OpenMM code with the backbone's topology and positions (N, CA, C; nanometers):
from openmm import Vec3, app, unit

residues = "MET PRO VAL THR LYS HIS GLY ILE VAL TYR TYR ASP ASP ASP PRO HIS LYS ARG VAL PHE ARG ARG ILE PHE PRO THR PHE ASP ASP ASN GLU LEU ASP GLN SER PRO PRO GLY PHE PRO GLY GLU THR TRP ALA SER PHE GLY THR ASN LYS THR ARG PRO SER LYS MET ASP LYS VAL ALA PRO THR ASP VAL THR GLY ARG LEU ARG GLY THR PRO THR THR ALA ALA SER GLU PRO VAL ILE TYR TYR VAL ASN ALA ASP ALA PHE LEU ALA SER LEU THR ASP ALA GLU MET ASP THR TYR GLN LYS TRP LEU GLY ALA ASN PRO GLN TRP SER ASN GLN MET VAL SER LEU GLY THR GLY ASP VAL PRO THR LEU THR THR ALA CYS VAL ALA PRO CYS TRP ILE VAL ILE VAL GLY PRO GLY THR PRO ALA ILE GLY THR LEU GLN LYS THR GLN SER PHE LYS GLY GLN GLN ILE SER GLN TRP VAL ALA".split()
positions = [
    Vec3(-2.1468, 2.5879, -0.7822),
    Vec3(-2.0803, 2.5315, -0.6649),
    Vec3(-1.9317, 2.5117, -0.6986),
    Vec3(-1.8414, 2.5562, -0.6145),
    Vec3(-1.6987, 2.5377, -0.6413),
    Vec3(-1.6539, 2.3938, -0.6131),
    Vec3(-1.5324, 2.3643, -0.6559),
    Vec3(-1.4740, 2.2337, -0.6278),
    Vec3(-1.4249, 2.2327, -0.4831),
    Vec3(-1.4827, 2.1427, -0.4035),
    Vec3(-1.4416, 2.1308, -0.2630),
    Vec3(-1.3978, 1.9887, -0.2293),
    Vec3(-1.4171, 1.8953, -0.3227),
    Vec3(-1.3841, 1.7546, -0.2991),
    Vec3(-1.3145, 1.6974, -0.4222),
    Vec3(-1.2401, 1.5918, -0.4017),
    Vec3(-1.1967, 1.5080, -0.5122),
    Vec3(-1.2261, 1.3638, -0.4736),
    Vec3(-1.2249, 1.2763, -0.5709),
    Vec3(-1.2621, 1.1372, -0.5464),
    Vec3(-1.1416, 1.0455, -0.5430),
    Vec3(-1.1478, 0.9460, -0.4550),
    Vec3(-1.0467, 0.8391, -0.4540),
    Vec3(-1.1220, 0.7075, -0.4695),
    Vec3(-1.0723, 0.6235, -0.5593),
    Vec3(-1.1409, 0.4989, -0.5919),
    Vec3(-1.0532, 0.3802, -0.5513),
    Vec3(-1.1184, 0.2812, -0.4902),
    Vec3(-1.0494, 0.1609, -0.4451),
    Vec3(-1.1500, 0.0459, -0.4461),
    Vec3(-1.0993, -0.0771, -0.4304),
    Vec3(-1.1877, -0.1930, -0.4181),
    Vec3(-1.2258, -0.2086, -0.2721),
    Vec3(-1.3545, -0.2237, -0.2472),
    Vec3(-1.4037, -0.2333, -0.1098),
    Vec3(-1.3657, -0.3658, -0.0443),
    Vec3(-1.3275, -0.4675, -0.1245),
    Vec3(-1.2860, -0.5955, -0.0658),
    Vec3(-1.1373, -0.5982, -0.0304),
    Vec3(-1.0659, -0.4900, -0.0598),
    Vec3(-0.9229, -0.4810, -0.0301),
    Vec3(-0.9062, -0.4292, 0.1121),
    Vec3(-0.8512, -0.5087, 0.2039),
    Vec3(-0.8382, -0.4625, 0.3426),
    Vec3(-0.7516, -0.3375, 0.3567),
    Vec3(-0.6638, -0.3123, 0.2576),
    Vec3(-0.5767, -0.1953, 0.2618),
    Vec3(-0.6388, -0.0742, 0.1926),
    Vec3(-0.7500, -0.0948, 0.1212),
    Vec3(-0.8180, 0.0148, 0.0499),
    Vec3(-0.7200, 0.0914, -0.0391),
    Vec3(-0.6371, 0.0163, -0.1159),
    Vec3(-0.5374, 0.0788, -0.2033),
    Vec3(-0.6059, 0.1582, -0.3143),
    Vec3(-0.5709, 0.2837, -0.3252),
    Vec3(-0.6327, 0.3748, -0.4224),
    Vec3(-0.5715, 0.3527, -0.5597),
    Vec3(-0.6587, 0.3294, -0.6590),
    Vec3(-0.6081, 0.3130, -0.7950),
    Vec3(-0.6548, 0.4226, -0.8904),
    Vec3(-0.7360, 0.5143, -0.8424),
    Vec3(-0.7785, 0.6255, -0.9272),
    Vec3(-0.8130, 0.7449, -0.8391),
    Vec3(-0.7740, 0.8631, -0.8872),
    Vec3(-0.8130, 0.9892, -0.8241),
    Vec3(-0.8877, 1.0703, -0.9289),
    Vec3(-0.9980, 1.1301, -0.8893),
    Vec3(-1.0788, 1.2092, -0.9800),
    Vec3(-1.0783, 1.3527, -0.9300),
    Vec3(-1.0389, 1.4434, -1.0173),
    Vec3(-1.0323, 1.5845, -0.9831),
    Vec3(-1.1346, 1.6600, -1.0680),
    Vec3(-1.2443, 1.7050, -1.0095),
    Vec3(-1.3438, 1.7810, -1.0859),
    Vec3(-1.2843, 1.9116, -1.1393),
    Vec3(-1.3386, 1.9563, -1.2517),
    Vec3(-1.2914, 2.0801, -1.3127),
    Vec3(-1.3694, 2.2013, -1.2641),
    Vec3(-1.5037, 2.1881, -1.2555),
    Vec3(-1.5877, 2.3034, -1.2255),
    Vec3(-1.6571, 2.2964, -1.0898),
    Vec3(-1.7116, 2.1780, -1.0554),
    Vec3(-1.7788, 2.1657, -0.9259),
    Vec3(-1.7860, 2.0197, -0.8825),
    Vec3(-1.8256, 2.0001, -0.7570),
    Vec3(-1.8277, 1.8664, -0.6971),
    Vec3(-1.9241, 1.7705, -0.7659),
    Vec3(-2.0273, 1.8229, -0.8340),
    Vec3(-2.1254, 1.7366, -0.9005),
    Vec3(-2.0632, 1.6478, -1.0073),
    Vec3(-1.9489, 1.6855, -1.0592),
    Vec3(-1.8814, 1.6047, -1.1611),
    Vec3(-1.8444, 1.4667, -1.1068),
    Vec3(-1.8250, 1.4568, -0.9769),
    Vec3(-1.7903, 1.3274, -0.9172),
    Vec3(-1.9049, 1.2278, -0.9283),
    Vec3(-2.0272, 1.2774, -0.9399),
    Vec3(-2.1450, 1.1908, -0.9494),
    Vec3(-2.1857, 1.1632, -1.0939),
    Vec3(-2.1138, 1.2209, -1.1890),
    Vec3(-2.1468, 1.2012, -1.3297),
    Vec3(-2.0627, 1.0891, -1.3890),
    Vec3(-2.1036, 1.0409, -1.5076),
    Vec3(-2.0268, 0.9391, -1.5790),
    Vec3(-1.8975, 1.0002, -1.6322),
    Vec3(-1.7924, 0.9190, -1.6445),
    Vec3(-1.6718, 0.9704, -1.7096),
    Vec3(-1.7069, 1.0130, -1.8524),
    Vec3(-1.6474, 1.1217, -1.9019),
    Vec3(-1.6803, 1.1684, -2.0365),
    Vec3(-1.6634, 1.0581, -2.1412),
    Vec3(-1.7684, 1.0382, -2.2221),
    Vec3(-1.7641, 0.9387, -2.3285),
    Vec3(-1.8015, 0.7984, -2.2848),
    Vec3(-1.8376, 0.7794, -2.1580),
    Vec3(-1.8714, 0.6465, -2.1067),
    Vec3(-2.0028, 0.6498, -2.0301),
    Vec3(-2.1130, 0.6752, -2.1005),
    Vec3(-2.2428, 0.6802, -2.0314),
    Vec3(-2.2750, 0.5447, -1.9687),
    Vec3(-2.3397, 0.5486, -1.8547),
    Vec3(-2.3750, 0.4257, -1.7844),
    Vec3(-2.2671, 0.3783, -1.6881),
    Vec3(-2.1476, 0.4315, -1.7007),
    Vec3(-2.0396, 0.3987, -1.6071),
    Vec3(-2.0402, 0.5012, -1.4946),
    Vec3(-1.9769, 0.4661, -1.3835),
    Vec3(-1.9507, 0.5631, -1.2778),
    Vec3(-1.7996, 0.5746, -1.2663),
    Vec3(-1.7537, 0.6781, -1.1984),
    Vec3(-1.6092, 0.6893, -1.1786),
    Vec3(-1.5562, 0.5697, -1.0988),
    Vec3(-1.6371, 0.5148, -1.0112),
    Vec3(-1.5931, 0.4003, -0.9300),
    Vec3(-1.5891, 0.2719, -1.0119),
    Vec3(-1.6755, 0.2574, -1.1112),
    Vec3(-1.6808, 0.1314, -1.1867),
    Vec3(-1.6023, 0.1350, -1.3173),
    Vec3(-1.5633, 0.2518, -1.3623),
    Vec3(-1.4961, 0.2685, -1.4906),
    Vec3(-1.3626, 0.1943, -1.4939),
    Vec3(-1.3493, 0.0997, -1.5878),
    Vec3(-1.2235, 0.0280, -1.6068),
    Vec3(-1.1828, -0.0622, -1.4931),
    Vec3(-1.2794, -0.1130, -1.4172),
    Vec3(-1.2462, -0.1968, -1.3024),
    Vec3(-1.2818, -0.3423, -1.3290),
    Vec3(-1.2440, -0.4285, -1.2378),
    Vec3(-1.2854, -0.5682, -1.2390),
    Vec3(-1.4291, -0.5703, -1.1877),
    Vec3(-1.5229, -0.5979, -1.2773),
    Vec3(-1.6653, -0.5871, -1.2420),
    Vec3(-1.7106, -0.6915, -1.1401),
    Vec3(-1.6271, -0.7922, -1.1110),
    Vec3(-1.6643, -0.8926, -1.0113),
    Vec3(-1.6294, -0.8471, -0.8694),
    Vec3(-1.5609, -0.7333, -0.8584),
    Vec3(-1.5203, -0.6819, -0.7274),
    Vec3(-1.5929, -0.5517, -0.6984),
    Vec3(-1.6329, -0.5294, -0.5727),
    Vec3(-1.7022, -0.4047, -0.5389),
    Vec3(-1.6033, -0.2876, -0.5326),
    Vec3(-1.6224, -0.1908, -0.6203),
    Vec3(-1.5366, -0.0725, -0.6158),
    Vec3(-1.6121, 0.0406, -0.5486),
    Vec3(-1.5361, 0.1324, -0.4909),
    Vec3(-1.5971, 0.2384, -0.4126),
    Vec3(-1.5212, 0.3690, -0.4347),
    Vec3(-1.5947, 0.4793, -0.4314),
    Vec3(-1.5310, 0.6100, -0.4389),
    Vec3(-1.5652, 0.6882, -0.3125),
    Vec3(-1.4622, 0.7398, -0.2473),
    Vec3(-1.4813, 0.8308, -0.1352),
    Vec3(-1.4546, 0.9723, -0.1846),
    Vec3(-1.5344, 1.0647, -0.1388),
    Vec3(-1.5150, 1.2058, -0.1722),
    Vec3(-1.4448, 1.2707, -0.0542),
    Vec3(-1.3255, 1.3211, -0.0794),
    Vec3(-1.2435, 1.3774, 0.0281),
    Vec3(-1.2020, 1.5191, -0.0074),
    Vec3(-1.1706, 1.5964, 0.0935),
    Vec3(-1.1230, 1.7328, 0.0727),
    Vec3(-0.9865, 1.7290, 0.0052),
    Vec3(-0.9600, 1.8238, -0.0830),
    Vec3(-0.8276, 1.8274, -0.1481),
    Vec3(-0.7136, 1.8403, -0.0480),
    Vec3(-0.7435, 1.8900, 0.0706),
    Vec3(-0.6404, 1.9045, 0.1737),
    Vec3(-0.6216, 1.7771, 0.2556),
    Vec3(-0.7017, 1.6726, 0.2277),
    Vec3(-0.6904, 1.5459, 0.3006),
    Vec3(-0.5544, 1.4842, 0.2711),
    Vec3(-0.4716, 1.4723, 0.3720),
    Vec3(-0.3374, 1.4177, 0.3539),
    Vec3(-0.3235, 1.2799, 0.4185),
    Vec3(-0.4366, 1.2164, 0.4458),
    Vec3(-0.4329, 1.0832, 0.5045),
    Vec3(-0.3499, 0.9921, 0.4147),
    Vec3(-0.2557, 0.9202, 0.4729),
    Vec3(-0.1726, 0.8294, 0.3946),
    Vec3(-0.2562, 0.7182, 0.3347),
    Vec3(-0.2492, 0.7043, 0.2054),
    Vec3(-0.3241, 0.5993, 0.1358),
    Vec3(-0.2282, 0.5236, 0.0468),
    Vec3(-0.2353, 0.3919, 0.0533),
    Vec3(-0.1501, 0.3099, -0.0314),
    Vec3(-0.2014, 0.3139, -0.1744),
    Vec3(-0.1102, 0.2932, -0.2688),
    Vec3(-0.1474, 0.2931, -0.4098),
    Vec3(-0.1719, 0.1510, -0.4579),
    Vec3(-0.2652, 0.1386, -0.5484),
    Vec3(-0.2936, 0.0117, -0.6126),
    Vec3(-0.3166, 0.0327, -0.7604),
    Vec3(-0.3635, -0.0687, -0.8265),
    Vec3(-0.4017, -0.0613, -0.9671),
    Vec3(-0.5372, -0.1296, -0.9785),
    Vec3(-0.6061, -0.1157, -1.0914),
    Vec3(-0.7327, -0.1882, -1.1072),
    Vec3(-0.7167, -0.3398, -1.1042),
    Vec3(-0.5927, -0.3900, -1.1133),
    Vec3(-0.5707, -0.5350, -1.1085),
    Vec3(-0.5065, -0.5818, -0.9779),
    Vec3(-0.4864, -0.4922, -0.8809),
    Vec3(-0.4280, -0.5324, -0.7526),
    Vec3(-0.5244, -0.6246, -0.6785),
    Vec3(-0.4786, -0.7435, -0.6494),
    Vec3(-0.5624, -0.8419, -0.5792),
    Vec3(-0.5786, -0.8028, -0.4328),
    Vec3(-0.6945, -0.8329, -0.3764),
    Vec3(-0.7185, -0.8051, -0.2346),
    Vec3(-0.6220, -0.8841, -0.1463),
    Vec3(-0.5734, -0.9972, -0.1967),
    Vec3(-0.4838, -1.0831, -0.1191),
    Vec3(-0.3364, -1.0443, -0.1330),
    Vec3(-0.3065, -0.9426, -0.2148),
    Vec3(-0.1669, -0.9020, -0.2331),
    Vec3(-0.1152, -0.8366, -0.1054),
    Vec3(-0.0056, -0.8884, -0.0479),
    Vec3(0.0430, -0.8287, 0.0771),
    Vec3(0.1116, -0.6950, 0.0546),
    Vec3(0.1076, -0.6125, 0.1556),
    Vec3(0.1855, -0.4894, 0.1606),
    Vec3(0.3121, -0.5244, 0.2378),
    Vec3(0.4257, -0.4718, 0.1945),
    Vec3(0.5518, -0.4990, 0.2648),
    Vec3(0.5879, -0.3772, 0.3492),
    Vec3(0.5855, -0.3958, 0.4813),
    Vec3(0.6209, -0.2903, 0.5756),
    Vec3(0.7631, -0.3140, 0.6262),
    Vec3(0.8378, -0.2055, 0.6434),
    Vec3(0.9733, -0.2137, 0.6954),
    Vec3(0.9812, -0.1377, 0.8276),
    Vec3(1.0553, -0.1937, 0.9236),
    Vec3(1.0758, -0.1305, 1.0533),
    Vec3(1.2260, -0.1233, 1.0792),
    Vec3(1.2728, -0.0067, 1.1170),
    Vec3(1.4147, 0.0157, 1.1487),
    Vec3(1.5061, -0.0205, 1.0323),
    Vec3(1.4600, -0.0022, 0.9086),
    Vec3(1.5340, -0.0514, 0.7926),
    Vec3(1.5927, 0.0568, 0.7041),
    Vec3(1.5569, 0.1821, 0.7215),
    Vec3(1.5994, 0.2861, 0.6272),
    Vec3(1.7512, 0.2943, 0.6120),
    Vec3(1.8234, 0.3045, 0.7220),
    Vec3(1.9696, 0.3168, 0.7158),
    Vec3(2.0317, 0.1912, 0.6571),
    Vec3(1.9803, 0.0749, 0.6984),
    Vec3(2.0330, -0.0513, 0.6464),
    Vec3(2.0156, -0.0603, 0.4950),
    Vec3(1.8942, -0.0344, 0.4454),
    Vec3(1.8689, -0.0452, 0.3017),
    Vec3(1.9511, 0.0555, 0.2227),
    Vec3(1.9701, 0.1754, 0.2772),
    Vec3(2.0497, 0.2770, 0.2090),
    Vec3(2.1968, 0.2381, 0.2000),
    Vec3(2.2426, 0.1514, 0.2897),
    Vec3(2.3839, 0.1130, 0.2918),
    Vec3(2.4176, 0.0005, 0.1944),
    Vec3(2.3158, -0.0629, 0.1359),
    Vec3(2.3412, -0.1777, 0.0483),
    Vec3(2.3915, -0.1359, -0.0897),
    Vec3(2.4903, -0.2097, -0.1382),
    Vec3(2.5332, -0.1911, -0.2769),
    Vec3(2.4292, -0.2562, -0.3677),
    Vec3(2.4400, -0.2340, -0.4973),
    Vec3(2.3454, -0.2957, -0.5907),
    Vec3(2.3482, -0.4480, -0.5798),
    Vec3(2.4679, -0.5054, -0.5689),
    Vec3(2.4801, -0.6515, -0.5578),
    Vec3(2.4187, -0.7010, -0.4273),
    Vec3(2.4431, -0.6286, -0.3169),
    Vec3(2.3854, -0.6670, -0.1887),
    Vec3(2.2335, -0.6535, -0.1914),
    Vec3(2.1827, -0.5507, -0.2585),
    Vec3(2.0381, -0.5332, -0.2701),
    Vec3(1.9769, -0.6492, -0.3484),
    Vec3(2.0451, -0.6939, -0.4538),
    Vec3(1.9961, -0.8106, -0.5296),
    Vec3(1.9893, -0.9338, -0.4402),
    Vec3(2.0937, -0.9560, -0.3607),
    Vec3(2.0954, -1.0700, -0.2688),
    Vec3(1.9816, -1.0585, -0.1680),
    Vec3(1.9646, -0.9397, -0.1143),
    Vec3(1.8574, -0.9175, -0.0181),
    Vec3(1.7205, -0.9417, -0.0818),
    Vec3(1.6981, -0.8885, -0.2013),
    Vec3(1.5686, -0.9051, -0.2691),
    Vec3(1.5394, -1.0531, -0.2973),
    Vec3(1.6412, -1.1280, -0.3342),
    Vec3(1.6210, -1.2719, -0.3569),
    Vec3(1.5827, -1.3417, -0.2264),
    Vec3(1.6465, -1.3022, -0.1171),
    Vec3(1.6122, -1.3607, 0.0123),
    Vec3(1.4682, -1.3259, 0.0495),
    Vec3(1.4292, -1.2016, 0.0296),
    Vec3(1.2950, -1.1582, 0.0649),
    Vec3(1.1904, -1.2338, -0.0163),
    Vec3(1.2128, -1.2505, -0.1460),
    Vec3(1.1220, -1.3286, -0.2298),
    Vec3(0.9929, -1.2576, -0.2652),
    Vec3(0.9928, -1.1246, -0.2672),
    Vec3(0.8717, -1.0489, -0.3017),
    Vec3(0.8490, -1.0509, -0.4523),
    Vec3(0.7251, -1.0403, -0.4910),
    Vec3(0.6900, -1.0317, -0.6320),
    Vec3(0.7129, -0.8880, -0.6781),
    Vec3(0.7965, -0.8657, -0.7796),
    Vec3(0.8245, -0.7280, -0.8223),
    Vec3(0.7030, -0.6563, -0.8806),
    Vec3(0.5957, -0.7281, -0.9089),
    Vec3(0.4750, -0.6672, -0.9626),
    Vec3(0.3809, -0.6158, -0.8533),
    Vec3(0.4087, -0.6442, -0.7274),
    Vec3(0.3217, -0.5976, -0.6204),
    Vec3(0.3195, -0.4461, -0.6153),
    Vec3(0.2075, -0.3910, -0.5764),
    Vec3(0.1869, -0.2461, -0.5784),
    Vec3(0.2712, -0.1720, -0.4755),
    Vec3(0.2872, -0.2267, -0.3580),
    Vec3(0.3544, -0.1555, -0.2485),
    Vec3(0.4727, -0.2366, -0.1984),
    Vec3(0.5870, -0.2151, -0.2629),
    Vec3(0.7058, -0.2915, -0.2286),
    Vec3(0.7696, -0.2469, -0.0982),
    Vec3(0.7560, -0.1198, -0.0639),
    Vec3(0.8210, -0.0758, 0.0590),
    Vec3(0.7412, 0.0358, 0.1230),
    Vec3(0.6911, 0.0108, 0.2394),
    Vec3(0.6260, 0.1125, 0.3201),
    Vec3(0.7051, 0.1181, 0.4497),
    Vec3(0.7829, 0.2237, 0.4680),
    Vec3(0.8644, 0.2364, 0.5887),
    Vec3(0.7787, 0.2849, 0.7041),
    Vec3(0.7813, 0.2099, 0.8125),
    Vec3(0.7106, 0.2510, 0.9343),
    Vec3(0.8000, 0.3344, 1.0246),
    Vec3(0.9257, 0.3516, 0.9834),
    Vec3(1.0177, 0.4356, 1.0585),
    Vec3(1.1059, 0.3576, 1.1540),
    Vec3(1.1623, 0.4303, 1.2474),
    Vec3(1.2553, 0.3745, 1.3449),
    Vec3(1.1948, 0.3864, 1.4837),
    Vec3(1.2086, 0.2798, 1.5607),
    Vec3(1.1579, 0.2847, 1.6971),
    Vec3(1.1142, 0.1497, 1.7473),
    Vec3(1.0212, 0.1514, 1.8411),
    Vec3(0.9719, 0.0316, 1.9070),
    Vec3(0.8884, -0.0523, 1.8088),
    Vec3(0.9309, -0.1749, 1.7837),
    Vec3(0.8671, -0.2599, 1.6823),
    Vec3(0.7186, -0.2848, 1.7106),
    Vec3(0.6786, -0.3280, 1.8321),
    Vec3(0.5355, -0.3523, 1.8541),
    Vec3(0.4498, -0.2271, 1.8338),
    Vec3(0.5000, -0.1126, 1.8775),
    Vec3(0.4246, 0.0124, 1.8631),
    Vec3(0.4106, 0.0517, 1.7167),
    Vec3(0.5207, 0.0425, 1.6407),
    Vec3(0.5183, 0.0827, 1.5002),
    Vec3(0.4288, -0.0078, 1.4155),
    Vec3(0.4071, -0.1303, 1.4593),
    Vec3(0.3319, -0.2258, 1.3762),
    Vec3(0.1872, -0.2451, 1.4212),
    Vec3(0.1399, -0.1686, 1.5169),
    Vec3(0.0028, -0.1903, 1.5657),
    Vec3(-0.1027, -0.1609, 1.4599),
    Vec3(-0.0749, -0.0726, 1.3658),
    Vec3(-0.1738, -0.0385, 1.2631),
    Vec3(-0.1614, -0.1235, 1.1371),
    Vec3(-0.0691, -0.2182, 1.1342),
    Vec3(-0.0524, -0.3030, 1.0152),
    Vec3(-0.1761, -0.3907, 0.9973),
    Vec3(-0.2153, -0.4086, 0.8735),
    Vec3(-0.3342, -0.4860, 0.8383),
    Vec3(-0.2923, -0.6026, 0.7504),
    Vec3(-0.3410, -0.7218, 0.7794),
    Vec3(-0.3132, -0.8373, 0.6944),
    Vec3(-0.3980, -0.8266, 0.5675),
    Vec3(-0.3506, -0.8758, 0.4549),
    Vec3(-0.2258, -0.9490, 0.4365),
    Vec3(-0.1066, -0.8538, 0.4249),
    Vec3(-0.0010, -0.8857, 0.4982),
    Vec3(0.1192, -0.8037, 0.4899),
    Vec3(0.2412, -0.8860, 0.5278),
    Vec3(0.3547, -0.8351, 0.4848),
    Vec3(0.4839, -0.8833, 0.5293),
    Vec3(0.5446, -0.7694, 0.6108),
    Vec3(0.6097, -0.8040, 0.7194),
    Vec3(0.6782, -0.7048, 0.8013),
    Vec3(0.8246, -0.7463, 0.8074),
    Vec3(0.9117, -0.6585, 0.7589),
    Vec3(1.0553, -0.6835, 0.7587),
    Vec3(1.1165, -0.5957, 0.8666),
    Vec3(1.1858, -0.6596, 0.9608),
    Vec3(1.2436, -0.5884, 1.0748),
    Vec3(1.3952, -0.6023, 1.0712),
    Vec3(1.4636, -0.4891, 1.0840),
    Vec3(1.6089, -0.4893, 1.0966),
    Vec3(1.6384, -0.4774, 1.2452),
    Vec3(1.7082, -0.5771, 1.2988),
    Vec3(1.7381, -0.5798, 1.4415),
    Vec3(1.6346, -0.6612, 1.5165),
    Vec3(1.6340, -0.6501, 1.6498),
    Vec3(1.5414, -0.7299, 1.7308),
    Vec3(1.4004, -0.6711, 1.7321),
    Vec3(1.3069, -0.7526, 1.7733),
    Vec3(1.1711, -0.7049, 1.7931),
    Vec3(1.0681, -0.7997, 1.7352),
    Vec3(0.9516, -0.7986, 1.7963),
    Vec3(0.8389, -0.8807, 1.7527),
    Vec3(0.7237, -0.7875, 1.7184),
    Vec3(0.6721, -0.7963, 1.5948),
    Vec3(0.5636, -0.7060, 1.5567),
    Vec3(0.4325, -0.7407, 1.6270),
    Vec3(0.3377, -0.6477, 1.6199),
    Vec3(0.2078, -0.6660, 1.6841),
    Vec3(0.1267, -0.7776, 1.6186),
    Vec3(0.1500, -0.8045, 1.4903),
    Vec3(0.0813, -0.9134, 1.4201),
    Vec3(0.1832, -0.9924, 1.3405),
    Vec3(0.1463, -1.1127, 1.3027),
    Vec3(0.2295, -1.1919, 1.2130),
    Vec3(0.2986, -1.3087, 1.2781),
    Vec3(0.3526, -1.3915, 1.1909),
    Vec3(0.4276, -1.5105, 1.2306),
    Vec3(0.5646, -1.5039, 1.1656),
    Vec3(0.6679, -1.5338, 1.2423),
    Vec3(0.8038, -1.5315, 1.1898),
    Vec3(0.8183, -1.6343, 1.0786),
    Vec3(0.8666, -1.5901, 0.9631),
    Vec3(0.8882, -1.6794, 0.8497),
    Vec3(1.0347, -1.7176, 0.8345),
    Vec3(1.1227, -1.6164, 0.8432),
    Vec3(1.2650, -1.6459, 0.8270),
    Vec3(1.3481, -1.5300, 0.8796),
    Vec3(1.4738, -1.5619, 0.9112),
    Vec3(1.5701, -1.4613, 0.9529),
    Vec3(1.6994, -1.4832, 0.8767),
    Vec3(1.7781, -1.3785, 0.8677),
    Vec3(1.9058, -1.3862, 0.7970),
    Vec3(1.9928, -1.2729, 0.8484),
    Vec3(2.1229, -1.2922, 0.8426),
    Vec3(2.2145, -1.1855, 0.8790),
    Vec3(2.2695, -1.1246, 0.7504),
    Vec3(2.2549, -0.9937, 0.7356),
    Vec3(2.3088, -0.9195, 0.6218),
    Vec3(2.3944, -0.8068, 0.6758),
    Vec3(2.5186, -0.7990, 0.6327),
    Vec3(2.6083, -0.6907, 0.6728),
    Vec3(2.6087, -0.6703, 0.8240),
    Vec3(2.6087, -0.7792, 0.8998),
    Vec3(2.6131, -0.7712, 1.0448),
    Vec3(2.4812, -0.7337, 1.1110),
    Vec3(2.3742, -0.7253, 1.0344),
    Vec3(2.2422, -0.6923, 1.0877),
    Vec3(2.1512, -0.8127, 1.0754),
    Vec3(2.0747, -0.8401, 1.1811),
    Vec3(1.9732, -0.9449, 1.1710),
    Vec3(1.8505, -0.8881, 1.1034),
    Vec3(1.8024, -0.9589, 1.0015),
    Vec3(1.6806, -0.9205, 0.9296),
    Vec3(1.5810, -1.0326, 0.9520),
    Vec3(1.4575, -0.9972, 0.9863),
    Vec3(1.3542, -1.0996, 1.0014),
    Vec3(1.2331, -1.0619, 0.9177),
    Vec3(1.1687, -1.1646, 0.8633),
    Vec3(1.0487, -1.1436, 0.7851),
    Vec3(0.9322, -1.2118, 0.8562),
    Vec3(0.8267, -1.1336, 0.8806),
    Vec3(0.7063, -1.1807, 0.9467),
    Vec3(0.5910, -1.1717, 0.8459),
    Vec3(0.5011, -1.2677, 0.8493),
    Vec3(0.3880, -1.2685, 0.7573),
    Vec3(0.2575, -1.2735, 0.8359),
    Vec3(0.1662, -1.1848, 0.8008),
    Vec3(0.0346, -1.1819, 0.8645),
    Vec3(-0.0726, -1.1875, 0.7583),
] * unit.nanometer
topology = app.Topology()
chain = topology.addChain("A")
for resn in residues:
    res = topology.addResidue(resn, chain)
    for name in ("N", "CA", "C"):
        topology.addAtom(name, app.Element.getBySymbol(name[0]), res)
């Protein structure tokens, strides 16, 4: 049987289903159901994971381009994802010193897996309808996201920035 699938592993208790491992079979799809080499009794989904959390492996086509967030075996289910709306041009315009000031205002943990997920430019409620809590939504300019509660606002370089938490 040829290789037609690869595996993606994530914690099933993570609302974002952040992928922390990809398994690429060498010869055929049956390798996804076998133990990792040298680790009998383990599965690809349980290998090197937090055993108190349910881990899961989905078998997907190699052509599957569904956007999946990245995680690590230690990414907590409660760790928020930071989404940005209408922010690309603004963030690109910041100097290093301005970026430091902005990062201090934002107050994100630099160890979080997904520091910036750009939702693009456009209508704020529409762009944020697929956001899943826990998350932070940072909006440049006006607009109210589909989920979340306003935490703080600030003016940077003549732009209003707001942070929403869901």
